[in-house]
N, C-alpha and C positions, 0 to 999 in steps of 0.2 A: 744162548747168551747168558752170561753170568748175572744173576739177580743183583749182585753187589754193585755192578756197573751202573745200574739204574737208580741206586739209592741216592748218590750225590746229585744227579740232575733233578730227581724228584724233590729232594730237600731244598735245592736251589729254587725250584719253581714255587714250592710252598712258602719260602721266605719272601720271594718277590710278591706273591699274591697277598701275603700278610701285610707287607709294606704298603702296597697299593691300596688295600682295603682300609688300613688305619689312616693313611693320608686322605683318602676320599671322605671318610667319616669326620675327621678333624677339620677338613675344609668346610664341611657342612655343619660344623659345631654351632654357629649362631642360630641356625634353623632348628637344630635339635633342642637347644636350650629354649628357644622361643616356643616350640611345640610343648615341651614339658611344662613350662610355667603357665602358659595360657590354657592348657588342657588339664591342669591339676595333677600332673604326673612328674613333678621335678625330681622327686627322690629316685624314681626308676631311671630317669634320664641321667641323673648324676652318677648312679652306679654303673650304668652302661658306658658312659663316657670315661669313667675311671678305668674300666676294663680296656677300652680302646687305647687310652693313653699308656696303660701298662704294656699292651701289645707293642705300641710304638717304641716304648723305651727298650724293649727286649730285642726287637728285630731291625731297628734302623741302622744303616751303615752308610755314612756319607763319604764323598770323595776327598774331603779335607777334614783334618782333626777338628778344626774350628766348627765345621758344620755338624760333626758328631756331637760336640759339646753343646751346641745350640739346640739340636733336636732333642737330646736327652734332657737338657735343662727344661725345655718347654714341656716335654712329656711329664717330667717329675712335678713341675709346678701345676700342670693340669690335673694330675692325680691328687695332689694336695688340696687344690681348690674344690674338686668334686667330692673328695672325702669330707672336707670341712663343711661343705654345703649340706651333705647328707647327715652328718653327725649333729651339726648345730641347727639343722632345719632353717638355714639362712640361704635361701635360694638366690639372693642377690649376689652372692659371692661368685656364682657362675658367670656373671656378666663381666668379670674383671679379666678373664683370660685374654681377650684381644688387646687390652691395655698392656698386660704383662708381656705379650708376644712382641709388641712394638718396642717396649722398653728393652727387652733382651736383644732384639735385632739392632737397636740403636747402640747398645753397649758393645756388641760384637764389631759392628762396622766402625764405630768411632774409635774404639781401642786399636783397631788395625791401622788407623792413620798415624799412630805413634810407634808402629813397628816397622820392620824393614820393608814389608810389602802390604799394601792396602788389601782389603778383602776382595775387591773387584779384580785387582791385579792377580791375586792367587787363583781366582776362578778363571781368569783369562789364560793363565799359564797352563791350565789343564788342557786347553785346546791348542795353544801356541806357546811352547816353552820359552822361545826367545822373543822378547819384546824390546822395541827401541825405546830410548829415553822419552821420546814424544808420546809413545803409547803408554808408558808407565805414568807419565804426568796426567794423561787423559784418564786412566783408570782411577787415579787418585781423585780427580774432580768428580767422576761418576760416584765414587764411594761417598764423597761429601754430599752429593745430591741425594743419595739414598738416606744418609743421616738426617737431612732436612725433611725428607718424606716421612721417616719414622717418627720424627718429632711432631709433625702436623697430624699424621695418622693416629699416633698415640693420644694426642690431645683431643682429636675428634672422638675417638673411642671412649676416652674418659668422660667427655661431655655426654655421650649417649648413656653411659652408666649412671651418671648423676641425674640426668633429666627424668628418667623413670618411665619412658615410653618404650615398651617392649618391641613394638613394630618398628620404630625408628632405630632402635638398637640392632635388631636383626637386619634391617635394610642396609644400614651403613656397614656393619661389620661382616655381613654375609654377601653383599653385592657391591656397594659403592667402593669399599676399600679395595676389593680385588680389581675393579675396573680402573681405579686410579693407579694401582700397581702396574696393571697391564699398559696403561697409557704412558707411564714413566719408562717402562721397558721398551715400548714401541718408539717413543721419542728418542731414547738413547740409541736405539738401533739405527734410526734414520740419520742421526748426527754422526754416528760412527762410520756409516757408509759414505757420507759426504766427506769426512775428514780422511778416511782411509779407503778408497774405492776397492782396493783388493782385499780388504778384511771385512 
């Protein structure tokens, strides 16, 4: 067997592993920050997270150009926050990443409402290229629902930043926020099944 034929699959597997690893660590970002601050190791955690964000910036590939832009913007802002936290010894800066994430998501989804296709419509077309006018109108309403979610979620994340309770901050941004997101996704799925039994 030609060794060169194994190079591409091996590289692909390595990239996938790097993407999954960076995603997993960033998902656990609130707990990593909570651990670093409450155990007196914020500098080490900030540097480690900056490295993870850099990895994310280099290896992420999305299915849509807008998702590529979002992921790279989040990674870049994450690097800047972690670097600023480390250089300025201002560990409170690390708490602002969830707020910034909601803000960027809101910007992306709300901007899509003024374009030819809403963000949810673009995602839906990856699975089903042809959408009926009714389906297009529905995806627009779902996009609006996500915009409302990002406003509320960002506001709650901002409150936890300003309130100053690290346990509350980690609990909301590391658990409750994801549960609310899952609840919205599950509710939308149920509604979609009722509106369009075949979809």
